[in-house]
C-alpha positions in Angstrom: 140.1 42.4 141.7 143.1 44.0 142.8 143.5 45.2 139.3 140.2 46.8 138.9 140.6 48.6 142.4 144.3 50.3 140.6 142.3 51.4 137.5 139.3 52.9 139.5 142.1 54.7 141.6 143.8 56.1 138.5 140.4 57.2 136.9 139.9 58.9 140.2 143.2 60.7 140.1 142.9 61.6 136.5 139.3 63.3 137.2 140.6 65.3 140.3 143.7 66.3 138.0 141.3 67.5 135.2 139.3 69.5 137.8 142.5 71.7 139.2 143.4 72.1 135.9 140.3 73.0 134.3 139.1 75.9 136.5 141.8 76.3 139.1 141.1 77.3 142.6 141.1 79.8 145.2 142.1 80.0 149.0 139.6 82.7 150.4 136.2 83.4 149.5 134.0 86.1 149.3 130.6 86.7 150.4 127.6 88.2 148.1 128.0 91.7 149.4 130.5 93.8 148.1 131.4 95.6 150.5 132.3 92.3 152.5 134.7 91.3 150.0 138.3 90.3 151.3 141.0 92.8 150.4 144.3 91.5 150.2 147.6 93.4 151.4 149.9 93.4 148.3 153.5 91.5 148.7 156.5 92.3 147.4 157.1 89.3 145.5 153.6 89.5 143.7 153.6 91.3 140.2 151.9 94.3 140.3 148.6 93.8 138.4 147.1 96.9 139.4 144.0 98.8 136.3 144.7 102.5 136.1 140.3 102.5 135.3 138.7 105.8 135.7 135.6 104.6 137.1 133.3 105.0 134.6 131.4 101.7 133.7 129.2 101.2 130.6 125.8 99.8 131.3 126.5 96.6 129.2 129.3 95.9 131.9 127.0 96.7 134.8 124.1 94.1 133.6 127.3 91.6 133.1 128.7 92.3 136.8 125.0 92.2 137.8 124.1 88.8 136.4 127.4 87.3 137.6 126.8 88.4 141.1 123.3 86.7 141.0 125.6 83.6 140.9 127.8 84.3 143.9 127.7 80.9 146.1 126.5 78.5 143.1 128.8 75.6 143.5 131.5 74.3 141.2 130.1 71.7 138.7 133.0 70.5 135.8 131.2 71.2 132.9 128.4 73.0 134.8 126.7 76.1 133.2 123.5 76.3 135.2 122.8 77.8 138.9 123.0 74.4 140.0 126.7 74.3 139.0 129.2 76.1 137.1 132.8 75.6 135.9 134.7 78.9 135.1 133.9 79.0 131.4 130.2 77.9 132.3 129.7 80.9 134.0 131.1 83.2 131.6 129.1 82.0 128.7 125.7 82.0 130.8 126.5 85.5 131.8 127.5 86.8 128.5 124.8 84.7 126.8 122.0 86.5 129.2 123.2 89.7 127.7 123.1 88.9 124.1 126.9 88.2 123.5 127.7 84.3 122.3 131.5 83.5 123.6 132.9 80.3 123.0 132.5 77.7 125.6 136.2 76.7 126.6 138.4 79.2 128.6 141.0 78.5 126.0 139.0 79.4 122.8 137.4 82.4 124.9 141.0 83.9 125.3 141.2 84.3 121.8 137.9 86.2 121.5 137.9 90.1 121.5 140.8 92.2 121.9 143.7 91.5 124.1 144.0 94.2 126.7 146.7 95.3 129.4 145.6 94.8 132.8 146.3 98.4 133.1 143.3 98.9 131.1 141.1 96.3 132.4 137.6 97.2 133.6 134.6 95.6 135.2 133.3 93.3 132.2 136.4 92.5 130.9 137.7 88.6 131.1 140.9 87.7 132.7 142.6 84.3 132.0 145.0 82.2 133.8 147.6 79.4 133.5 146.4 77.3 136.7 148.6 74.1 136.1 151.7 76.7 135.4 153.0 77.4 131.8 151.0 79.8 129.5 148.4 77.2 128.7 145.0 79.0 129.5 142.9 76.8 132.0 141.0 79.4 133.8 138.5 82.5 133.0 137.2 85.4 135.4 135.2 88.2 135.0 136.6 91.5 136.1 134.0 92.5 139.0 135.5 95.9 140.6 138.5 97.9 140.4 139.2 99.4 143.8 140.7 103.0 144.5 144.1 101.4 144.5 144.0 99.9 141.2 143.5 96.4 142.9 141.7 94.2 140.2 138.7 91.8 141.7 137.5 89.5 139.8 134.3 86.8 139.9 134.9 83.4 138.8 133.6 79.7 139.6 136.4 78.2 141.4 137.0 74.2 142.1 136.8 74.9 145.7 134.5 77.2 146.5 132.0 77.6 143.6 131.2 81.5 142.4 133.4 83.9 144.4 135.1 87.2 143.9 139.0 87.0 144.1 141.8 89.5 143.8 145.0 89.8 141.4 146.6 90.6 144.8 146.3 87.0 146.0 149.3 84.9 145.4 148.1 82.2 143.9 146.0 84.0 141.1 148.9 86.7 140.6 151.1 83.6 139.7 148.9 82.2 137.3 147.9 85.4 135.7 148.1 85.3 131.9 146.3 88.4 130.1 142.8 90.2 129.7 140.2 90.4 127.3 137.8 93.0 126.2 134.7 91.6 124.7 132.6 94.4 125.1 
């Protein structure tokens, strides 16, 4: 009986660890309204991960962003790719699929799709990749949502703790976990 209980505890711990590693988490939440997104103050110990975006958004990027916004507030669901629940790569594949672009299902595979770009060249619709467990292994993906006037990069993604939200590369957690940007449009 005790051994069966121990096995259940180990399995529960493994599943919880997998969820944390698979799509990261975020401590701040943004509402559905773009004007209410939380702006995060820059800190001296954060990397400068700003974009020099010129403000011109392609029609395909506008559609990607609009479709992603439709899922704001959807809950997190491991291996989910519907409005009933998304994991990080489930959200990106769903949104890009709705726009006629097939992405690989896993975030690690999406990281090799398209063209790697410098964060200073990032614009809405680009993908951002993160190592939420440390190191350099891709474990999370988000879509660039907006670039603020000061260059701050905000992205929409499915967080394990808050579901589909908008976060900033200026948030300590995401700044430290950021790996690279990828252009697929």
